[in-house]
N, C-alpha and C positions, 0 to 999 in steps of 0.2 A: 504493500500500500504506500510505498515511498513517494509515488507521484501525486498523491492526494494531499491537499492543503488541510490545515486544521479546520477551516470552514467547511470543506467537503466532508470531513469526518463527522463533525458535529451535525451537519445536515442529515447525513445517513443515520446517525444515532437517533435524532429526533424522529425521522421517518420510521425507524425500527420500533421505537417506543410507542408511537401512535398506532402502528400496525398491530402491535401486541395488545394495545388497549381495545382496538376494535374487535380483535379475536376474542379477548376475555369477555367483553360486553355481549358478544353473540351467544356464547355458550351459557353464561350466567343468567342472561335474560330468559333463555330457554328454561332453565331450572326455576327461575322466579315466577314464570308464567304458568307453571304446572297446575297450581290450584285452580286458577280461572280456566285454563285450557281443559282440565279434566272435567270441570262443571259443564263447559260448552259441549264437549264430546261425550259426556256421561260415562267417563272412564275414571276409575280411582287414580289419583295422581301418582301413587307409588308404582302402579302398573304402567301408566303413561310415561313415567320416567325412563322406562326401558328404551324409548326412542333415542335417548342420548347414546345408547350403545351403537346405533347406526351412525351417529355423528362421529364417534371415536373409531369406529371401524374404518370410515373414510379417512379420518385423521391419520390412522396407522399406515394405511397404504400411501398417502401423500407424503408422510414423513420419511418413509423408506425410499420412496422415489426421489424426493426432493434433493437429498444429498448427492446422489449420482447424477441427477440432471444438472445440478449446480456445477459439479466437477466437469461436466461435458460442455454446457452452454453458458455458464456464468451465472452469477447471483441475480443480476437485474431481471432477466427474462423470467426466471422462476418466481421471484418475489412479485412481479407484475401479475403473473397468473394467480398467485395466492390472493392478492387484493381483488382481482376480478371475481374469483369464486366467492369471496366473502361478501362483496357487494351484491352479487346475484342471489345469494342465500338470504341476505337481509330483505331484499325486495320481495322474495317469495313469501316470507313470513308476513311482511307488511301488507301486501296486496292480494295474496291468495286467500282461499277459504277451504276449510275441510282438511281432513287428514292427508290427502295427496300433496297439498301445498306444504304442510308441516314436514312430511317426509322429504319432499324435493328441496326445501330450504335447509333441512338438516344435512342432506348429502352435500349440497354446495358449500355450506359453511364448514362442514367437516373437512372437505378437501382444502378449502382456503386456510383453515387453522392449522392443518397438517403441514402446510408449506410455510406459513408465517412463523410459527413458534420456533421450529428448529433452525430455519434458514436465517431468521433475524438473529438468533443466538450465534450461529456460525459467522454471520457478518460481523457482529460485535467482537467475536473472538479474533477475527482477522484485522479489525480496525485497531484493537487495543490488546495486542498479544502479551504485553507485560502487566496488564491489569484486568485479566479475564474475569476473575471472581468478582471484582468491583463492578465491571461493566454489566455482567449478567445479573447481579443483584439489583442494580439500578434499572436495568431493562425490565426485569420482572416486577419492579415497582410500577412500571407502566401497565403491565398486565393487571396488577391489583387495582389500579385506578379504573380501568374498564370494568373489572369485576365488581367494584364498589358502586360506580355511578349508575349503571343500568338498573340493578335491583333497588337502589335507594330511590331513584326517581319513580320507579314502578310502585313502590310501597306508598309513596306520597300521592301519586296521581290516580292510581286505580280506584281508590275509594271515592274520588271525585267524578267517576264515570268514564274516564278515558279507557278505550279498548286496549287490551294487551298487545294487539298487533301493531299499534302505533309506535311502540318503543323500538321497533326494528328498523324504522326509517333512518334514525341517526347512525345505526350500524352501517347501513348501505352508503350513506353520505361520507362517513369517516373513511370507509374502505376506498371510496372513489378519490378522496383527497390523498390518501396514502399512495394510490396508483399514480397520481400526478407527481407526488414528491419523488417516488422511485424512478419514474420515467424521466424526470428532469435532473436527476443527480448523476454525478460522476462516480463511477465505481473503481476506476483504476484497473490495472492489468490483473488477470486472475493469477493466483499463486501457482508456481510451477509444480508439476507432478514429478515423481522420481524419474530421472533419466529422460525427462521431457515427454514421457508417454502418457496417454490418457488412461483413466482408470476404468476397467471393464465393469459392467453392471453386477456381475457375480462376485466382485471382489469384496463387497460388504459382507456377504455370507462367509467368505473365507476368513475375513477379519474377526467375525463373531466367535470363531473357535478359540480365540486367545482370551485368557482370563482377565487381563487388564481392560479388555473391551466388554466382555460379558458381565463382569462384576458390577460396573456402574449401571448396566441395563437392568440387572436383577434388582438392585437397590432402588432405582428410580421407579421401577414397576411397583414395588412394595410401598414406597412413599406415596405414589399417586393413588394406589388402591385405597389407602386411608384418607388422603386429602379429598379425593372425589366422593367417597362415601359420606364424609362429614359435610362438605360444602353442598353436595347435591341433595342431601336428605335432612339437613338441619332445620330448614323451614317447615318441612312436613312433620318432622318429629316434634318440634316445639308446638306447632299448631294443633296437631291431632292427638298427641299423647301427653303433652305437658300443660295444655290449656292456655298457651300464649295467644294473644290477639293476632288476627291475620296480619295487621300492619307490622307488628313486632316480629312475627315469624318471617316475613319477607325481608325486613330490615336486618335480620340476623345474618343473612348472606353478606350484606354490605359490612356488617361488623366483623365477620370472619375474615373477609379480605382486607378490611381497613387495618386491623392489627397486623396482618401479614405484610401490608404495605410498609408500616412503620418498622417492622422487623427486618425487612429486606433493605430499606434505606439505611438502617443502622448497620446491618451486616456488610453493606458496601464499603464501610469505612473501617472494617476490621483490618489489622495489620497483615500484610501479605505473608509475613513470616509465620503466622498462625497455621499449623498443619491442617490439611483438609480432612484427613481421616478422623481425628478426635472431634473436630467440629461437627462432622456429619453424625457420628455415633452419639455424641452428647445431646445434640438437638433432637434427634429422632427418639432417643430413649426418654428424655424428659417430657417430650410431647406425648409419648405413649402413656406416661404416668398421669398427665393431665386429662387425657381422654378417658382413661379408666376411672378416674376420680368422679366423673360425671354420673356414673351409675349409683353413687352413694349420696347424691344430693336430693333435696326435696324442692319441688317447684321449678318453674322454668327459668327464673333469673339465675339461680345457682348453677344449673346445668349449662346455660348459655355462657356463663363466666368461665367454666371449665373448658368449653370448646374454643372460645376465643383466646384463652391462655395457650392452649395447644397450638393454635394457628400462629401466634406470635413466636413461640419457642421454635417451631419447626420451619420458620420462614426462610432461613438461609440454606436449608438442606437441598432443595431442588437446584438452585443455581450452583451450589458448591459441587454437587455430583456431576453436573454437566461440565463445569469448569475442569474438574478432575479428569473426566473422560477426554476432553480436548487437549489438556496438558500432556496426557500420556501418549497421545497420537497426533502430534502436530502436523505431520505430512498429510493425514487423511481426516482433518478436522470436520469438513462438511459431511462426509459419509458417516463418521463416528457419532457426531452430534445428532444427525438424522436418525441413526439407529437407536441412540439412547432415548431421545424424545419419543420415538415410535414405541419403544418398550414401555415407557411411561403411559402412553395412550392405551395400552392393553389394560392397565388398571382402571381407566375410565370406561372401557368396554365391559369388563366383567363386574365392576362395582355396582352399577344400578340393579341388575337382576339379583345379585347376591344380597344387597341391602334390602331390596324390596321383599325378598323371600324371608330374610331374617326378621324384619319388622312385622311380617305377617304371621310368623310362627313362634317367635320367642317373646319374652318380656321386652318391650321396646327399649327400656334403659339398658338391658343387657346387650341387645342387638347393637345399639350405638357404641357401647363400650368395647365391642369386639374389634372396632377399627383401630384399637391400640396394638393389636397383635402384629399386623404387617410392619408398623413402625418399629417395634421392638426387634423383629426379625431382621429388618434392613439394617438397624444399628449394629447388629452382630455380624452380618454377612460382609459389610464393608471392611471389616478387620481381618477377614480370612486371607491368608497368604498361600502360595507365593504369588507375587506380581513383580513385573519389571517396571522401570521408570517410564519407558515408552515402547510402543510396538509400532513398527512401520510396515505398511502394506507392501508386499512384494507382488508387483504386477506380473502377469504371466507373459511369457515371450510370445 
């Protein structure tokens, strides 16, 4: 990136943060609208929540493909496609009607998010190679802003009679603005691949056989399994099983992401000399304890406090795991970051049906507290050795 000026880098960073905000707003508005959407379609919201599995199935495919496409065609074209998909999905939700529009919008926004999140992270890794953990924490703060703003506005305006579909217009507009920013930005030359050769599509699968690549994938899968279960079902749990008012239940999503925003902003200023592994283990283990503690509370305020505490504590885990994966594999950062984020999306795919089933068959407090188990397991797996400092992809002749 040596040909880019500081202004160019900052412009791309702003574009990446805004793109992440649009992506976050899209998926969290989907969760926040479940109560009203379920009433309109006469489907229980915990069952309708399974539509998010379609979102993250598309996200998974796009994340895996995005890294290889970026290595082949450059970041700009891939990011423009991600913005276009997100805008199309927002318009489908805003203007369509019935379940077909919901499914179509979910597919489009899933493809857009699957490109935006990993490839914006890879872009920031390339822009700020000496400050990756800081850049990723700050960029994920942008994600949190989108996750906060959409549900918060929905909680305030739905009771006034505004239709839930209306909130997806700003998602489409922001994605269109991001498209313009990326289209008009200078990206600089693509980083060279080993020996000047292109990376074949199957190389990612070969790379996944190495523990330094596979380990962060497993840990981020477990992290997202918990995070998705908590953020996706927190409003339903508080509204249906703890007696919280609907407005408070919807606002709980904004609270969850609000404290995570603060946590990630603070984590962005942690000293670079602080080792990644203890940071990941400590935050995931302590967050697991906070989630488990919610089962022993009475009333919705105490339960909500436990969950937002967990969100704050585990805020830095996702960016740190992705930064660790990129640092171990500098030559193949696009591919490896795409694989790592794709692995995390698997947690989003399987979490809704699992949590929906648990809430329907177990004591609800126990069901929500089980989200602590993946966090605890991930805190232990990240410490498993052996691993090397870095693994470089050997392209085939």
